[in-house]
N, C-alpha and C positions, 0 to 999 in steps of 0.2 A: 650577451649572454649572462655573465657576470652577474651584472648588474639585475635583470631581470631577475634572476636566480635569487638576488640579495647577498649573495656573496662580496661584491665589493661597491660601492656608492661610486657614482657619478664622478664625480673628484677624481677616485685612483682608478676610475676606468681611463679619464681623458688623461690623466697624468702620468700614465705607461705609453701614451704614444705622444704628446705635446714631449715631455720631458724624460728620455730615456735617461736611463743611468748610462754614463760614460766606462768602458769597458776600463777595466783594471790589467794591469801587466801580468803576464802567467809567471812570476818569479819560481816556483815550485819547479817548472821544467827548463827552467835556463839552464842546467848543468853544475851551477854552481855546487862550492862545499856546503854541506849538507847541514851542517854544524851555522856556519853562516845562513841561510833558508831558514834555519830553528831560531836563531836569533828576530832575522829581518819580519817574519810570520807573525811574532809577537808588535809588534812596530803598528803604532796608528798614526800616521799621518796626513790622515783626510781632515783636519784644519787649517792645514798649511795650506797656503796660497797657490793655485793652479794645479791642486794633487786633482788627478791622476793624469794627468799630461806628464809631467815629468818624472813618475815614479820608477821606470824602466833606468831610468839615464843615472837616476842618483839611487837604484840599487846595486850599480854597475860601480857609481863612484867610491859608493861606502866599501860596494864586496875588495874592491881593490885595494883599499884603507884596515881593512874590517883586522887585520892581524896587529896592527900599529896602534889601532884606536879601544882594540880590548887592552893593551901593554897601559897607554893611558889612562883611561879607566881601573884598573888593578891597581896601578900605581898610586891614585891618589885617595880609590874608594879605601885603601891600608893607609893615607897617612892620617888618617885622624882615628887610626884605630883606637888608642891610649886610651882614650874617653868616650870608647862605644859602649854603651850600654847592655846591648845584645849580640849576641852571635849573628844574628841578620846582619848590624850594621856595619859588621865587619867585609859584608861582599856589597854592600851598596854605599853609593856613594851621597852623603846630606850637604847640606847647601855650605857647611862652612867649606866643604872640601870642595866644591864647585866652584865657589868663591875663591879658591886659593889658585885651580886653576885656571879663573879668568883672570885673576890676577900677574899668575904666574907668565901664559898668553898675552898678555896685553887687549883680550877681549873688549874693556870697557873701552869708549874713547869719547872725545869732546860730543858727537854727535848720538851717543849710545850710553847713555850709563852706566853704572852697577845695576840699579835698579832695574833695568829692562832685561839686564843679562839675566839675575835671580826671577823676571817674570818668566823667562823660560826656562829655567829649572822648573818652577811649581808650574807651567802649564805642562812639560812632561811629565812629571809626578799624579798630577789629577788623574782621578779616576772617572772616566770619560762615561756621561749621561749612557743611561738605556731606555729611552724613548722609544716606543714604539706606538706606530700609527695602524688604528686597523684597518685592516683593509675594506669591509663591509661600511665603515663610518668614520670617516677626516675628524671627527671631531672627537673620538674614543684613543687615549692614547693610554697606554701602561708602560711600566718601568716606572723610574728616578731618576732627577738631575743627576747632576757630575757635583762630585766629591771631592774634601781635599785629599791627596795623598797619604803614603805611610811614611813620610817627611823623608825618602833616601831613594837614590834611582838605580834602580837596576842596570843590565847592561842597555839591552834593547830602551828602555828610558832615557839613557843616557845619549844613545845613537837618538833617537826625536827632538834630545833638546838641540843637538848638533846642528840638524836640517833646520829648526826651529831657527836659531840663534843663527846661521851662515845667512837664510833670508830677511830675517830683521835686521840683524847689524848691518846687511848691502842696503838695503830700505827704510833709515830709520824714520822716516816719515809714515811710514805703514801706519795703520792706524789713525792716525789727525782725520778729519772733516774733510773730505772733499780728496781723501788719499787712498781711497780703500780700492778701484776699480784697475789699475793698469794701466789707462788710456793714456794713448801717446808714448807708448814705451819708455814710461819714467820706471819701472822699474827692473832690479838686476834681476834676473827669473833662476832659479833652479835648474839642471846642476851647475849653470855658472859660481853663483855664490857661494856654494859648497866646496869645490874645487876651489877657488882662492882662500879660504878660513882654513883649507887642509893643509 
């Protein structure tokens, strides 16, 4: 009926049945600390391999380590405050501060370069695209493409970077030609790699 009435095109109608969205974890009903839930609700991990299959486990691991991660974020966010141009930069982690964290913790290694660590920072700082496809016509799209961020990570963006970094560092070949499908269990998946990194 939706197709007959022009509410959705045939592609949208068929896609709903052939490719239903995977269910998300209901973190709001988890009983976790409200401050942690508020931070997690701002996070976008949909671009990380395997999302949302591991969402509940990652929510739990991050929640168990939230207070320590928050302290790490605050310590490094203020480490470069003498050169901050704005008050906002005092409460965000700049690229140089993230680099200091990486150097202090040895996040880069032979198979995972500092440039790739910086790439995780930039992805977490990125403003995600707002493209939406019309339900009545799959060829009609509204919104805009992803944009460069504000050069400083807020706490929720820092945690996004940590999750992405843990997966990318544990799987340094991910992203190379022929290495994106996780076939034959060749990837170390979340939350195992996150627990290892923390």
